[in-house]
N, C-alpha and C positions, 0 to 999 in steps of 0.2 A: 569661900561661902560653903556652909554645910548643907548638904542635901540628903538627909537620912531617908532612905526609901521606906515606904510602908507596904507597897504592893510590888509584885514582880510578874514577869512573863518570860518563859523559856521557849525559844523557837529552835528546833533541832533540824538539821539537814543531814542527808546521807543515810548511813547504814543503820542496822538494828542496834548496834552497840552505841551509836549516838543517841538513839531513842532511850536506851537504858541510862546512859550518862545524863541525859536531860531530865529523866524522872528522878534520878538521885540528886541532881542539883536542886530541883524543885523541893524535894524532901528536906534537903539541907537548909534551904532558905526558909522553908516553913517552920523548921525546928528553931530557927532564930527569931520567930515571931512575925515574919513577913507573910502577907496574904497573897494568894494567886489572884491576879487581876481578872475581873469578870469579862472584860472586853479587850480591845486592842491596846488601850491606853494603860500604861503602868509606870511606876516611878523608876523601876529597874527593868531593863530588857537584856536578857542573856541570849546571844546568838551562838548556838552550839554548832560549830562548822565542820564541814567535811572537805578534805583536800584531794580526794580522788578524782572528782569531775574536772573537766576542762575549765580554765579561768576561774577556779574556785575563789581565789583571793579577790579578784575584781568584783565578783558577785557579792562578797562580804561588804566591800566599800559601798556598793550600790544599795545594799540593804540598810547599812548604817545611815546613808543619806535620807532614806525614806522615813526614818524615825524622827526627823526634825518636824516639829509641829508648825501650824500656820502662824502662830504668834512668835515664832523664832526660838521657842524653848525646846528642850528635848529631855528625855529621861536619862538617867545614868545608863551607860551602855557598856556591856561586857562582851568581848569576843572570846569565846571558849573553843575547845576542840582542836582539830588537827591543823586548821589554818593558823590559829593562834600559836601553836607549837612551831610551825614552819616559818611564819613571818616574824614572830617575836616582837622586839622593840620597833621593827620597821612599821608596824601598824600605828604606833603612836607618832612616828615621824611623818606618816602620810596623812593622818587626819587628827584633828583635835576633838572630834566627836566621839572618840572611844576612850572610856575612862579606865577600863580594866582589860588586861590581856592575860588569859589563864589557859595553860595547856591541859590535855586530857588526863595527865597523871597528877595534876596539882589542884583539881577543882574542889577537893575537900577543904582547901584553904580559901574558898570563895567568900565566906562571911568576913574574914579579916580583910580581904582585898576590897570588899564593898565598903567596909568602915573606912579604909584608907582613902578610897575614892570619894566618899561622902564628905570627907574633910578637905577636899579640894586637891588631893594629890593623885597623880596618875599611877595606877598600880599594875604590876606585872609579875607573873610567876610562871615560868616554863620549865621548872625542875621536873625530874622524872623519878620520884621515889615511889615506883609502882607498887611495891609490896605493902606500903603503909597506907595507901589511899583508902582502901575498903574498911579498915579498922576505925577510921576517923568518921565514917558516914553514919547517919542515924539508922536505927532499925527499921525494917519494912513494916508498914501498917496495912490498913484496909485497902484492897485493890478495887479500882473503879471498873476494871474489865476482867473477864474470866481468863484472859491470856496474859502472861507476864514474861518479860525477858529477864534472864539471869546471866550476867557476865561471869565466866569461870576462868577465862584465860585472856591475856592481853599481849600484844606485841608480836613480833615475827623475827625469826632468825634466818629466813630463807633468802632474802636479798634478791628477789627477782629484779631484773634490770629496769623494768618499767614502773616500779612501785615505790611509793614514798613512805609506806607504813612503818618500816623499821626505824625511820628517822623521826616520825611524829608520834608513834606509840611505843618505841623502844624495843628492847629485847624481849623474847618470850618469857612470860611470868605466869605461873599457874597459882590460882588462889588455893589455900589449904582446904583439904577435905572437910574439916569441921565447919569452916566458915561458909562454904558453899551449901552444905547440907542444912545448916542452921537457917541460912537465908531462904532456901527452898521451903523449909517448914514454915517460916514466917509468911511467905507468899501464899502458901496453901491455906494456912490458918486465916489469912486475910481475904480469902475468897478466890484465889487463882485456881483454875482447874486444868490449865495447860501451861507448861513452862517450856520456853525455848532457851536452851543453853547456848551462850554466845562466846565467841573468841575469834581473833584474827586467824588463828589456826586451832579451832576448838578441839579437834581430835588429837592435838599435841598435849592436851591437859594431862598432868600427872601430879600425884601427891602421895608421898610415902609408899611408892610402889603400886599405887592404884591408878587405874586409867579411866578413860571416859566411859567405857562400857561398865566398869564397876560403879561409877557414879550413877549412870542411868538405871542400873539394877536397884541401887539404894533408893533412888527417887521413886521408882515404880512400886516400891513396897509401901509408899504413903497411900492410905486408902482413899483419900479425897482428891488425889491427883489423877486425872483421867488420861492426859496426853502429854507426851514428851517429844520435843524436837531439838535439833542442834544445827548450828551453822556458824562459820563457814569452814569447810574441811580442806585439807591438802591431801592429794593422792598418796604421798609418801608416809602419811600418818594413819592410814586405814588399817588398824591392827585386826588380827584374827578375831579377838574378842568383840570388837565393835561390829564387825560384819555379822558375827553370830548373834549379837543382840538384836539385829533386825529380824532374825528368825525366832528368837526365844523370848523377847519382851513384848507382849501385846500392846503395852501402852506407848511403845516407841513407834511413832507414825511411819508409814511406809513411804518415806520421801528422803532423798539424799541430794544435796547440792554439792557438786564436786567440780570445781573449776579445772578446765583442761588448758584453756588459753590458745592452743594451736594444735592442728593435726599434722604438723610437720616436725620431724625430729630435729632438723637443722634450725628451725625457728625456735623450738623449745630450748635448744642449747643456747641460742643467742639470748633468750629470755632468762637464762639461768634457772629454769624451772625444776631441774633435778629429777624429772621423770621423762619417759619417752612415750610414744604412742602405744607400744606394746604393753608396757607396765600399766598404763592408765586403763586400757581396754581390759586387761586381766583383772583389775580391781572391779570394774563394772560387771564382768562376768561372774565373779565371786559373790558380789552383792546380790545379783539377780538369782543366783543359785540359792542363796539364803532366803530371799524374799521375792518370789516370782512376780508379785503385783506392785513392786516398788516403782515409784515415780522418780525420775532422775532429771536434774537440771544442771547447767554448767555456765561458766563464763568463757567468752571467746573474744580474743582480740583480732580484728580484721585490719589488715594494712599495717602490720608491724614493720618498722624500718628494715629494709632489705628483703622483705617478703616478695617472692615471685609468683607468677601465675601458677607455676607447678606446685609451689608450697601450698 
């Protein structure tokens, strides 16, 4: 039975990058002629999932169950994002209420997967062609909010022992300079006045010998852009130029989110964090020297396996 959808709804869970991905999927579906549903009901529902939180997969199946209507019918259902990447075909084996499974590096193929599912076939794509995804997405248009997310880097090569990101988002990949600058210009032309640069390790971004601070300086030169932010950073990728940018670029907001995860060198080693307490605090001191009024936040894991009261 063919169920060609006319309307869609994207529901995103988790991090800012998922919000960005959800917006891009909505733009992709809109470019194919589908309309965003005005209410909860839609012909196609995309659940853009996050795998970081506890019992993430089980929450997805619960969400899928809630999509079934009182008359027993349901929309076409797509599970996207990191749970889709981690679970893959297991999702189709566990429930018949999911029509499409698509990973975070393959969602540019969502229209073809929707067409396949509308024809009655269960569709899946969890490939990781990270470098090609962005070139296949439509251009950015008018922004509904003054603040916009812009993904510049994806994936992670750090392999912290507690983290699934390298397996769901793949290896670190930086988008090319020209692609990022062009998208930023389109966002600003579309009404954005604040841009948050995103990446699993955003300060590892690099393109042709240029680094995140070079990108920030280029964006700051756009007259209609008022504010720049970035997240999330790794302590080992805080380059001198990025620290100096907090001093020298007025449009870069005085805020840094820098996960530390533990205050114990022994636990940090068990986490494979590749920094220690001293090196982390040294980065904080240097950032505060550059920008005395900077606000700093972090991530902390309490109760890591093997952690003692002394840790």
